[in-house]
PyMOL Python script that loads the backbone (N, CA, C, O; Angstrom):
from pymol import cmd

cmd.read_pdbstr("""\
ATOM      1  N   SER A   1     133.264 115.843  44.733  1.00  0.00           N
ATOM      2  CA  SER A   1     132.210 115.146  44.099  1.00  0.00           C
ATOM      3  C   SER A   1     132.581 113.885  43.558  1.00  0.00           C
ATOM      4  O   SER A   1     133.785 113.641  43.473  1.00  0.00           O
ATOM      5  N   ARG A   2     131.689 112.982  43.151  1.00  0.00           N
ATOM      6  CA  ARG A   2     132.011 111.742  42.725  1.00  0.00           C
ATOM      7  C   ARG A   2     132.673 111.670  41.355  1.00  0.00           C
ATOM      8  O   ARG A   2     133.445 110.761  41.052  1.00  0.00           O
ATOM      9  N   LYS A   3     132.337 112.672  40.538  1.00  0.00           N
ATOM     10  CA  LYS A   3     132.978 112.897  39.209  1.00  0.00           C
ATOM     11  C   LYS A   3     134.378 113.090  39.341  1.00  0.00           C
ATOM     12  O   LYS A   3     135.207 112.483  38.662  1.00  0.00           O
ATOM     13  N   GLN A   4     134.672 114.019  40.302  1.00  0.00           N
ATOM     14  CA  GLN A   4     136.162 114.407  40.476  1.00  0.00           C
ATOM     15  C   GLN A   4     136.891 113.188  41.028  1.00  0.00           C
ATOM     16  O   GLN A   4     138.029 112.968  40.613  1.00  0.00           O
ATOM     17  N   MET A   5     136.311 112.341  41.969  1.00  0.00           N
ATOM     18  CA  MET A   5     136.953 111.298  42.630  1.00  0.00           C
ATOM     19  C   MET A   5     137.192 110.223  41.483  1.00  0.00           C
ATOM     20  O   MET A   5     138.260 109.614  41.424  1.00  0.00           O
ATOM     21  N   ILE A   6     136.157 110.008  40.568  1.00  0.00           N
ATOM     22  CA  ILE A   6     136.516 109.053  39.575  1.00  0.00           C
ATOM     23  C   ILE A   6     137.623 109.539  38.549  1.00  0.00           C
ATOM     24  O   ILE A   6     138.444 108.770  38.049  1.00  0.00           O
ATOM     25  N   ALA A   7     137.556 110.932  38.282  1.00  0.00           N
ATOM     26  CA  ALA A   7     138.668 111.414  37.459  1.00  0.00           C
ATOM     27  C   ALA A   7     140.014 111.269  38.090  1.00  0.00           C
ATOM     28  O   ALA A   7     140.965 110.848  37.432  1.00  0.00           O
ATOM     29  N   ASP A   8     140.123 111.605  39.343  1.00  0.00           N
ATOM     30  CA  ASP A   8     141.335 111.383  40.082  1.00  0.00           C
ATOM     31  C   ASP A   8     141.852 109.977  40.247  1.00  0.00           C
ATOM     32  O   ASP A   8     143.059 109.740  40.182  1.00  0.00           O
ATOM     33  N   LEU A   9     140.979 109.076  40.451  1.00  0.00           N
ATOM     34  CA  LEU A   9     141.307 107.628  40.572  1.00  0.00           C
ATOM     35  C   LEU A   9     141.670 107.031  39.152  1.00  0.00           C
ATOM     36  O   LEU A   9     142.543 106.169  39.054  1.00  0.00           O
ATOM     37  N   THR A  10     141.042 107.466  38.155  1.00  0.00           N
ATOM     38  CA  THR A  10     141.428 107.221  36.763  1.00  0.00           C
ATOM     39  C   THR A  10     142.862 107.669  36.399  1.00  0.00           C
ATOM     40  O   THR A  10     143.668 106.902  35.873  1.00  0.00           O
ATOM     41  N   GLU A  11     143.117 108.882  36.692  1.00  0.00           N
ATOM     42  CA  GLU A  11     144.466 109.413  36.559  1.00  0.00           C
ATOM     43  C   GLU A  11     145.575 108.659  37.308  1.00  0.00           C
ATOM     44  O   GLU A  11     146.665 108.391  36.802  1.00  0.00           O
ATOM     45  N   THR A  12     145.220 108.354  38.497  1.00  0.00           N
ATOM     46  CA  THR A  12     146.025 107.566  39.412  1.00  0.00           C
ATOM     47  C   THR A  12     146.365 106.130  38.845  1.00  0.00           C
ATOM     48  O   THR A  12     147.493 105.639  38.795  1.00  0.00           O
ATOM     49  N   SER A  13     145.212 105.561  38.437  1.00  0.00           N
ATOM     50  CA  SER A  13     145.351 104.232  37.745  1.00  0.00           C
ATOM     51  C   SER A  13     146.285 104.260  36.596  1.00  0.00           C
ATOM     52  O   SER A  13     147.136 103.381  36.461  1.00  0.00           O
ATOM     53  N   ARG A  14     146.143 105.320  35.698  1.00  0.00           N
ATOM     54  CA  ARG A  14     147.063 105.500  34.495  1.00  0.00           C
ATOM     55  C   ARG A  14     148.502 105.670  34.881  1.00  0.00           C
ATOM     56  O   ARG A  14     149.395 105.114  34.242  1.00  0.00           O
ATOM     57  N   ALA A  15     148.744 106.464  35.962  1.00  0.00           N
ATOM     58  CA  ALA A  15     150.145 106.584  36.470  1.00  0.00           C
ATOM     59  C   ALA A  15     150.657 105.363  36.946  1.00  0.00           C
ATOM     60  O   ALA A  15     151.808 105.021  36.672  1.00  0.00           O
ATOM     61  N   LEU A  16     149.925 104.692  37.617  1.00  0.00           N
ATOM     62  CA  LEU A  16     150.469 103.349  38.249  1.00  0.00           C
ATOM     63  C   LEU A  16     150.635 102.288  37.162  1.00  0.00           C
ATOM     64  O   LEU A  16     151.519 101.438  37.268  1.00  0.00           O
ATOM     65  N   GLU A  17     149.826 102.320  36.149  1.00  0.00           N
ATOM     66  CA  GLU A  17     150.081 101.425  35.027  1.00  0.00           C
ATOM     67  C   GLU A  17     151.357 101.736  34.258  1.00  0.00           C
ATOM     68  O   GLU A  17     151.997 100.813  33.754  1.00  0.00           O
ATOM     69  N   ALA A  18     151.752 103.005  34.148  1.00  0.00           N
ATOM     70  CA  ALA A  18     152.950 103.361  33.528  1.00  0.00           C
ATOM     71  C   ALA A  18     154.151 103.026  34.425  1.00  0.00           C
ATOM     72  O   ALA A  18     155.236 102.749  33.914  1.00  0.00           O
ATOM     73  N   ARG A  19     153.978 103.047  35.706  1.00  0.00           N
ATOM     74  CA  ARG A  19     155.125 102.743  36.485  1.00  0.00           C
ATOM     75  C   ARG A  19     155.285 101.145  36.483  1.00  0.00           C
ATOM     76  O   ARG A  19     156.393 100.609  36.499  1.00  0.00           O
ATOM     77  N   LYS A  20     154.168 100.489  36.464  1.00  0.00           N
ATOM     78  CA  LYS A  20     154.212  99.015  36.410  1.00  0.00           C
ATOM     79  C   LYS A  20     154.867  98.545  35.138  1.00  0.00           C
ATOM     80  O   LYS A  20     155.576  97.539  35.167  1.00  0.00           O
ATOM     81  N   LEU A  21     154.654  99.270  33.934  1.00  0.00           N
ATOM     82  CA  LEU A  21     155.273  98.781  32.772  1.00  0.00           C
ATOM     83  C   LEU A  21     156.789  99.120  32.789  1.00  0.00           C
ATOM     84  O   LEU A  21     157.561  98.425  32.128  1.00  0.00           O
ATOM     85  N   LYS A  22     157.215 100.117  33.489  1.00  0.00           N
ATOM     86  CA  LYS A  22     158.646 100.379  33.750  1.00  0.00           C
ATOM     87  C   LYS A  22     159.279  99.250  34.555  1.00  0.00           C
ATOM     88  O   LYS A  22     160.321  98.700  34.200  1.00  0.00           O
ATOM     89  N   ILE A  23     158.638  98.949  35.595  1.00  0.00           N
ATOM     90  CA  ILE A  23     159.088  97.871  36.549  1.00  0.00           C
ATOM     91  C   ILE A  23     159.142  96.528  35.799  1.00  0.00           C
ATOM     92  O   ILE A  23     160.102  95.767  35.924  1.00  0.00           O
ATOM     93  N   ASP A  24     158.031  96.249  34.978  1.00  0.00           N
ATOM     94  CA  ASP A  24     158.110  94.952  34.246  1.00  0.00           C
ATOM     95  C   ASP A  24     159.287  94.933  33.212  1.00  0.00           C
ATOM     96  O   ASP A  24     159.842  93.854  33.004  1.00  0.00           O
ATOM     97  N   ARG A  25     159.718  96.101  32.526  1.00  0.00           N
ATOM     98  CA  ARG A  25     160.846  96.121  31.761  1.00  0.00           C
ATOM     99  C   ARG A  25     162.187  95.821  32.546  1.00  0.00           C
ATOM    100  O   ARG A  25     163.125  95.185  32.066  1.00  0.00           O
ATOM    101  N   VAL A  26     162.153  96.332  33.742  1.00  0.00           N
ATOM    102  CA  VAL A  26     163.400  96.101  34.613  1.00  0.00           C
ATOM    103  C   VAL A  26     163.496  94.670  34.941  1.00  0.00           C
ATOM    104  O   VAL A  26     164.571  94.069  34.923  1.00  0.00           O
ATOM    105  N   ILE A  27     162.412  94.145  35.231  1.00  0.00           N
ATOM    106  CA  ILE A  27     162.398  92.606  35.576  1.00  0.00           C
ATOM    107  C   ILE A  27     162.831  91.826  34.437  1.00  0.00           C
ATOM    108  O   ILE A  27     163.658  90.927  34.588  1.00  0.00           O
ATOM    109  N   GLU A  28     162.303  92.122  33.238  1.00  0.00           N
ATOM    110  CA  GLU A  28     162.727  91.436  32.110  1.00  0.00           C
ATOM    111  C   GLU A  28     164.194  91.490  31.757  1.00  0.00           C
ATOM    112  O   GLU A  28     164.819  90.537  31.292  1.00  0.00           O
ATOM    113  N   ALA A  29     164.726  92.767  32.035  1.00  0.00           N
ATOM    114  CA  ALA A  29     166.170  92.954  31.725  1.00  0.00           C
ATOM    115  C   ALA A  29     166.956  92.069  32.797  1.00  0.00           C
ATOM    116  O   ALA A  29     167.952  91.424  32.470  1.00  0.00           O
ATOM    117  N   LEU A  30     166.486  92.077  33.994  1.00  0.00           N
ATOM    118  CA  LEU A  30     167.319  91.317  34.999  1.00  0.00           C
ATOM    119  C   LEU A  30     167.138  89.792  34.639  1.00  0.00           C
ATOM    120  O   LEU A  30     168.103  89.045  34.800  1.00  0.00           O
ATOM    121  N   LYS A  31     166.049  89.341  34.201  1.00  0.00           N
ATOM    122  CA  LYS A  31     165.971  87.921  33.872  1.00  0.00           C
ATOM    123  C   LYS A  31     166.887  87.614  32.752  1.00  0.00           C
ATOM    124  O   LYS A  31     167.537  86.568  32.743  1.00  0.00           O
ATOM    125  N   SER A  32     166.965  88.597  31.698  1.00  0.00           N
ATOM    126  CA  SER A  32     167.885  88.336  30.588  1.00  0.00           C
ATOM    127  C   SER A  32     169.339  88.404  31.016  1.00  0.00           C
ATOM    128  O   SER A  32     170.177  87.662  30.503  1.00  0.00           O
ATOM    129  N   GLU A  33     169.641  89.293  31.953  1.00  0.00           N
ATOM    130  CA  GLU A  33     171.093  89.389  32.468  1.00  0.00           C
ATOM    131  C   GLU A  33     171.384  88.082  33.179  1.00  0.00           C
ATOM    132  O   GLU A  33     172.473  87.531  33.017  1.00  0.00           O
ATOM    133  N   GLU A  34     170.414  87.552  33.987  1.00  0.00           N
ATOM    134  CA  GLU A  34     170.702  86.314  34.787  1.00  0.00           C
ATOM    135  C   GLU A  34     170.859  85.199  33.864  1.00  0.00           C
ATOM    136  O   GLU A  34     171.712  84.334  34.066  1.00  0.00           O
ATOM    137  N   ALA A  35     170.007  85.176  32.772  1.00  0.00           N
ATOM    138  CA  ALA A  35     170.111  84.023  31.850  1.00  0.00           C
ATOM    139  C   ALA A  35     171.577  84.015  31.124  1.00  0.00           C
ATOM    140  O   ALA A  35     172.247  83.003  30.923  1.00  0.00           O
ATOM    141  N   ALA A  36     171.925  85.311  30.784  1.00  0.00           N
ATOM    142  CA  ALA A  36     173.241  85.436  30.153  1.00  0.00           C
ATOM    143  C   ALA A  36     174.445  85.073  31.017  1.00  0.00           C
ATOM    144  O   ALA A  36     175.416  84.494  30.530  1.00  0.00           O
ATOM    145  N   GLU A  37     174.381  85.380  32.158  1.00  0.00           N
ATOM    146  CA  GLU A  37     175.306  85.070  33.336  1.00  0.00           C
ATOM    147  C   GLU A  37     175.425  83.515  33.481  1.00  0.00           C
ATOM    148  O   GLU A  37     176.499  82.915  33.429  1.00  0.00           O
ATOM    149  N   ASN A  38     174.069  82.867  33.688  1.00  0.00           N
ATOM    150  CA  ASN A  38     174.125  81.431  33.758  1.00  0.00           C
ATOM    151  C   ASN A  38     174.713  80.799  32.630  1.00  0.00           C
ATOM    152  O   ASN A  38     175.464  79.841  32.816  1.00  0.00           O
ATOM    153  N   ALA A  39     174.447  81.249  31.377  1.00  0.00           N
ATOM    154  CA  ALA A  39     174.960  80.678  30.037  1.00  0.00           C
ATOM    155  C   ALA A  39     176.462  80.855  30.047  1.00  0.00           C
ATOM    156  O   ALA A  39     177.149  80.090  29.370  1.00  0.00           O
ATOM    157  N   GLU A  40     177.021  81.815  30.772  1.00  0.00           N
ATOM    158  CA  GLU A  40     178.492  81.994  30.738  1.00  0.00           C
ATOM    159  C   GLU A  40     179.191  81.132  31.908  1.00  0.00           C
ATOM    160  O   GLU A  40     180.412  81.028  32.023  1.00  0.00           O
ATOM    161  N   GLY A  41     178.293  80.562  32.714  1.00  0.00           N
ATOM    162  CA  GLY A  41     178.758  79.724  33.749  1.00  0.00           C
ATOM    163  C   GLY A  41     179.217  80.468  35.077  1.00  0.00           C
ATOM    164  O   GLY A  41     179.859  79.923  35.975  1.00  0.00           O
ATOM    165  N   GLU A  42     178.832  81.677  35.074  1.00  0.00           N
ATOM    166  CA  GLU A  42     179.254  82.499  36.337  1.00  0.00           C
ATOM    167  C   GLU A  42     178.326  81.991  37.486  1.00  0.00           C
ATOM    168  O   GLU A  42     177.136  81.755  37.279  1.00  0.00           O
ATOM    169  N   PRO A  43     178.870  81.844  38.607  1.00  0.00           N
ATOM    170  CA  PRO A  43     178.043  81.269  39.733  1.00  0.00           C
ATOM    171  C   PRO A  43     177.257  82.513  40.281  1.00  0.00           C
ATOM    172  O   PRO A  43     177.681  83.667  40.219  1.00  0.00           O
ATOM    173  N   ASP A  44     176.110  82.148  40.802  1.00  0.00           N
ATOM    174  CA  ASP A  44     175.351  83.080  41.390  1.00  0.00           C
ATOM    175  C   ASP A  44     175.811  83.885  42.479  1.00  0.00           C
ATOM    176  O   ASP A  44     176.443  83.290  43.352  1.00  0.00           O
ATOM    177  N   GLY A  45     175.627  85.117  42.610  1.00  0.00           N
ATOM    178  CA  GLY A  45     176.126  85.849  43.761  1.00  0.00           C
ATOM    179  C   GLY A  45     177.526  86.451  43.739  1.00  0.00           C
ATOM    180  O   GLY A  45     178.093  86.880  44.744  1.00  0.00           O
ATOM    181  N   GLN A  46     178.059  86.445  42.454  1.00  0.00           N
ATOM    182  CA  GLN A  46     179.320  87.103  42.351  1.00  0.00           C
ATOM    183  C   GLN A  46     179.112  88.457  41.748  1.00  0.00           C
ATOM    184  O   GLN A  46     178.382  89.224  42.376  1.00  0.00           O
ATOM    185  N   GLU A  47     179.663  88.881  40.584  1.00  0.00           N
ATOM    186  CA  GLU A  47     179.672  90.232  40.190  1.00  0.00           C
ATOM    187  C   GLU A  47     178.221  90.512  39.855  1.00  0.00           C
ATOM    188  O   GLU A  47     177.897  91.676  40.091  1.00  0.00           O
ATOM    189  N   GLY A  48     177.340  89.797  39.403  1.00  0.00           N
ATOM    190  CA  GLY A  48     175.949  90.133  39.003  1.00  0.00           C
ATOM    191  C   GLY A  48     175.282  90.889  40.025  1.00  0.00           C
ATOM    192  O   GLY A  48     174.506  91.794  39.718  1.00  0.00           O
ATOM    193  N   GLU A  49     175.517  90.599  41.158  1.00  0.00           N
ATOM    194  CA  GLU A  49     174.631  91.265  42.347  1.00  0.00           C
ATOM    195  C   GLU A  49     174.886  92.765  42.252  1.00  0.00           C
ATOM    196  O   GLU A  49     173.944  93.556  42.287  1.00  0.00           O
ATOM    197  N   GLY A  50     176.000  93.114  42.146  1.00  0.00           N
ATOM    198  CA  GLY A  50     176.395  94.653  42.301  1.00  0.00           C
ATOM    199  C   GLY A  50     175.801  95.442  41.065  1.00  0.00           C
ATOM    200  O   GLY A  50     175.584  96.651  41.144  1.00  0.00           O
ATOM    201  N   THR A  51     175.558  94.746  39.978  1.00  0.00           N
ATOM    202  CA  THR A  51     175.063  95.531  38.753  1.00  0.00           C
ATOM    203  C   THR A  51     173.586  95.262  38.438  1.00  0.00           C
ATOM    204  O   THR A  51     172.997  95.930  37.588  1.00  0.00           O
ATOM    205  N   SER A  52     173.022  94.325  39.096  1.00  0.00           N
ATOM    206  CA  SER A  52     171.683  93.842  38.657  1.00  0.00           C
ATOM    207  C   SER A  52     170.625  94.938  38.721  1.00  0.00           C
ATOM    208  O   SER A  52     169.704  94.925  37.903  1.00  0.00           O
ATOM    209  N   GLY A  53     170.714  95.923  39.688  1.00  0.00           N
ATOM    210  CA  GLY A  53     169.537  96.824  39.960  1.00  0.00           C
ATOM    211  C   GLY A  53     169.909  98.093  38.960  1.00  0.00           C
ATOM    212  O   GLY A  53     169.144  99.052  39.067  1.00  0.00           O
ATOM    213  N   SER A  54     170.799  98.197  38.171  1.00  0.00           N
ATOM    214  CA  SER A  54     171.176  99.462  37.556  1.00  0.00           C
ATOM    215  C   SER A  54     170.780  99.392  36.085  1.00  0.00           C
ATOM    216  O   SER A  54     171.404 100.115  35.308  1.00  0.00           O
ATOM    217  N   ASP A  55     169.830  98.619  35.622  1.00  0.00           N
ATOM    218  CA  ASP A  55     169.466  98.642  34.178  1.00  0.00           C
ATOM    219  C   ASP A  55     168.903  99.817  33.651  1.00  0.00           C
ATOM    220  O   ASP A  55     169.060 100.058  32.454  1.00  0.00           O
ATOM    221  N   ASP A  56     168.220 100.645  34.432  1.00  0.00           N
ATOM    222  CA  ASP A  56     167.643 101.902  34.063  1.00  0.00           C
ATOM    223  C   ASP A  56     168.665 103.158  34.186  1.00  0.00           C
ATOM    224  O   ASP A  56     168.399 104.278  33.751  1.00  0.00           O
ATOM    225  N   GLY A  57     169.819 102.823  34.812  1.00  0.00           N
ATOM    226  CA  GLY A  57     170.892 103.910  34.995  1.00  0.00           C
ATOM    227  C   GLY A  57     170.702 104.769  36.105  1.00  0.00           C
ATOM    228  O   GLY A  57     171.633 105.511  36.417  1.00  0.00           O
ATOM    229  N   SER A  58     169.566 104.791  36.800  1.00  0.00           N
ATOM    230  CA  SER A  58     169.378 105.679  37.915  1.00  0.00           C
ATOM    231  C   SER A  58     170.251 105.287  39.132  1.00  0.00           C
ATOM    232  O   SER A  58     170.850 106.119  39.813  1.00  0.00           O
ATOM    233  N   GLU A  59     170.271 104.075  39.329  1.00  0.00           N
ATOM    234  CA  GLU A  59     171.058 103.587  40.539  1.00  0.00           C
ATOM    235  C   GLU A  59     172.572 103.822  40.257  1.00  0.00           C
ATOM    236  O   GLU A  59     173.291 104.081  41.222  1.00  0.00           O
ATOM    237  N   ASP A  60     173.069 103.757  39.103  1.00  0.00           N
ATOM    238  CA  ASP A  60     174.401 104.080  38.855  1.00  0.00           C
ATOM    239  C   ASP A  60     174.663 105.464  39.137  1.00  0.00           C
ATOM    240  O   ASP A  60     175.669 105.755  39.785  1.00  0.00           O
ATOM    241  N   LEU A  61     173.872 106.354  38.724  1.00  0.00           N
ATOM    242  CA  LEU A  61     173.950 107.843  38.914  1.00  0.00           C
ATOM    243  C   LEU A  61     173.931 108.213  40.362  1.00  0.00           C
ATOM    244  O   LEU A  61     174.636 109.110  40.825  1.00  0.00           O
ATOM    245  N   MET A  62     173.046 107.444  41.101  1.00  0.00           N
ATOM    246  CA  MET A  62     173.048 107.787  42.546  1.00  0.00           C
ATOM    247  C   MET A  62     174.373 107.252  43.163  1.00  0.00           C
ATOM    248  O   MET A  62     174.851 107.970  44.041  1.00  0.00           O
ATOM    249  N   GLU A  63     174.987 106.210  42.879  1.00  0.00           N
ATOM    250  CA  GLU A  63     176.037 105.635  43.367  1.00  0.00           C
ATOM    251  C   GLU A  63     177.217 106.482  43.119  1.00  0.00           C
ATOM    252  O   GLU A  63     177.997 106.777  44.024  1.00  0.00           O
ATOM    253  N   ASP A  64     177.373 106.931  41.734  1.00  0.00           N
ATOM    254  CA  ASP A  64     178.473 107.796  41.375  1.00  0.00           C
ATOM    255  C   ASP A  64     178.544 109.104  42.002  1.00  0.00           C
ATOM    256  O   ASP A  64     179.594 109.658  42.328  1.00  0.00           O
ATOM    257  N   SER A  65     177.169 109.651  42.181  1.00  0.00           N
ATOM    258  CA  SER A  65     177.166 111.044  42.879  1.00  0.00           C
ATOM    259  C   SER A  65     177.426 110.984  44.305  1.00  0.00           C
ATOM    260  O   SER A  65     177.847 111.993  44.873  1.00  0.00           O
ATOM    261  N   ASP A  66     177.208 109.845  44.982  1.00  0.00           N
ATOM    262  CA  ASP A  66     177.457 109.700  46.347  1.00  0.00           C
ATOM    263  C   ASP A  66     179.092 109.422  46.568  1.00  0.00           C
ATOM    264  O   ASP A  66     179.639 109.810  47.600  1.00  0.00           O
ATOM    265  N   GLU A  67     179.734 108.809  45.651  1.00  0.00           N
ATOM    266  CA  GLU A  67     181.117 108.623  45.719  1.00  0.00           C
ATOM    267  C   GLU A  67     181.891 109.762  45.454  1.00  0.00           C
ATOM    268  O   GLU A  67     182.989 109.900  45.993  1.00  0.00           O
ATOM    269  N   SER A  68     181.408 110.631  44.641  1.00  0.00           N
ATOM    270  CA  SER A  68     182.156 111.883  44.179  1.00  0.00           C
ATOM    271  C   SER A  68     181.869 112.987  45.145  1.00  0.00           C
ATOM    272  O   SER A  68     182.639 113.947  45.139  1.00  0.00           O
ATOM    273  N   SER A  69     180.902 112.973  45.940  1.00  0.00           N
ATOM    274  CA  SER A  69     180.604 114.078  46.860  1.00  0.00           C
ATOM    275  C   SER A  69     181.446 114.015  48.091  1.00  0.00           C
ATOM    276  O   SER A  69     181.322 114.870  48.968  1.00  0.00           O
TER     277      SER A  69
END
""", "prot")
cmd.dss("prot")
cmd.show_as("cartoon", "prot")
cmd.util.cbc("prot")
cmd.orient("prot")
C-alpha cells in the first residue's frame, strides 16, 4: 500500500541521513588533518595518505586483522 511505501521511504531517508552525517564527520576530520599537515610543512602524498581514511578506526581494524591472520 502507499502508506507502507511512505513509511518505508521515510525510514530509509532517516537511515541515509544518519550515514551522511557520519560521512560528513569523516570529511571534516580529513580536512582538519590535511590542514594540520600543511601547517607542519609536510608535502602532500607522504605519510598522510596511509592514515587519512582511518579516522573512524574501522579501516585500521580491517588492516590489522588482515595482517594478523
